[in-house]
LOMI-945483 format. One line per 5 residues: for each residue y, z, x of C-alpha. Coordinates in steps of 0.02 Angstrom, whole numbers, plus 32768, in hexadecimal, padded with zeros to 4 digits. Each point is the difference from the previous one (the first is absolute). Layout:
N
Y:Z:X  ...
This chain:
126
CC6E:D5EA:7574  7F49:801C:7FCC  7FAF:8030:808D  7F28:8011:7FD4  7FA6:8056:8080
7F44:800C:7FE9  7F82:806A:8049  7F4F:7FDC:7FED  7F5F:8053:803E  7F9E:7FAB:808E
7F60:7FD8:7FAA  8054:7F90:7F71  7FAA:7F5B:8013  8073:7F75:8018  7FE9:7F87:7F76
804B:80A2:7F7C  8094:8026:806F  8023:7F50:8008  80B4:8037:804E  8058:7F67:7FE8
7FD2:7FDB:7F4D  803F:80A8:7FE1  808B:800B:8037  8039:7F51:7FC1  7FE1:8052:7F5B
8086:807C:801F  8071:7F9D:8041  8003:7FA4:7F52  8007:808F:7FA8  8088:8032:805B
805F:7F72:7FE3  7FCD:7FDC:7F52  8041:80B0:7FBC  809C:7FD3:8043  803B:8094:806B
7FEA:7FBD:80B4  8031:7F72:805A  7F7B:7FA0:805C  804E:801A:80C1  7FFA:80C0:7FCA
7F35:7FF5:7FDC  7F86:804F:808E  7F5B:8028:8017  7F84:803F:807B  7F6A:806F:8018
7FAD:806F:8058  7F41:8026:8009  7FC5:80AC:8010  7F69:7FFE:8091  7FFE:80DE:7FFE
800A:8036:7F5A  7F9A:8060:7F86  7FDC:800C:7F46  7FC5:8091:7F8B  7F4F:801C:803B
8000:7F97:809E  7F92:7F79:7FAD  802E:7F61:806E  7FE9:7F9A:7F68  808A:802A:7FAE
80B0:7F8D:8004  80C8:8032:7FF5  8082:7FA1:7FE2  80A9:8030:8008  80AB:7FA5:7FB9
809B:8040:8037  809F:7F9A:7FC9  80A4:8024:8052  80A6:7FBE:7FA2  80C4:8017:8012
8067:8060:7F8F  8062:7FB8:7F76  7F73:7FCD:7F7C  7FF7:807E:7F4E  7F69:8063:7FF8
7FB5:7F7C:7F71  8023:7F7E:8067  7F96:8054:8074  7F65:8039:7F99  7FF2:7F56:7FD0
8001:7FA7:8090  7F7A:8091:8047  7F96:7FEC:7F72  801B:7F44:8012  7FCD:8039:80D2
7F68:8064:7FD3  7FBC:7F8B:7F7E  7FE1:7F6F:808A  7FB6:8079:8076  7F92:8058:7F6F
7FD0:7F3F:7FE3  7FF1:7FC9:80AE  7F6E:8097:802C  7FBA:7FED:7F5A  7F4B:7FCF:8053
800F:808A:807D  7FDC:8064:7F72  7F75:7FB7:7FC8  7FA7:8012:80A0  8029:80A4:803C
8057:80AB:8001  80BE:7FDA:8027  80A0:8051:7FF8  809A:7FBB:7FED  80B1:8044:7FED
80BE:7FAF:7FE3  80A2:8047:8033  80B5:7FA4:7FE0  8084:806B:8051  80A6:7FD8:8003
805B:8016:80A7  80A9:8061:800B  808D:7FCF:803E  801E:8017:80BB  8030:7FB6:80A0
7FA3:7F4B:7FFC  8017:7F5F:8079  7F9E:7F71:7FF1  8033:7F4E:8023  7F8E:7F44:7FD9
801C:7F4A:7FC9  7F6C:8003:7F93  804F:7FBC:7F6E  8037:7F6E:8073  7F42:7FDA:7FF8
7FDA:8015:7F4C
């Protein structure tokens, strides 16, 4: 399980955002690191219409990527994966930094073991 959850300010232009391009690269990074089965990788994004950054300048842009992973991986494995994900994230928004003020943040969290139920047949269609 690797779930990518992107939050972003509504003032970022769609060309810079390119959600499908970002998600494709993140999914490939997750597969390439060998820790996450393709069928368990998901991405979603949430646009923030109401926000305030720093001094309130409406030109400031933010992007925040949370990665949720299941348990069972070593700290070294998680660190390696996180560095790969952040590199993809950083490279994807590199031009945004050239255009103006950007706040970029990233976190990867391992979900605590809990009661969890899910059902899917994604593997039947891969």
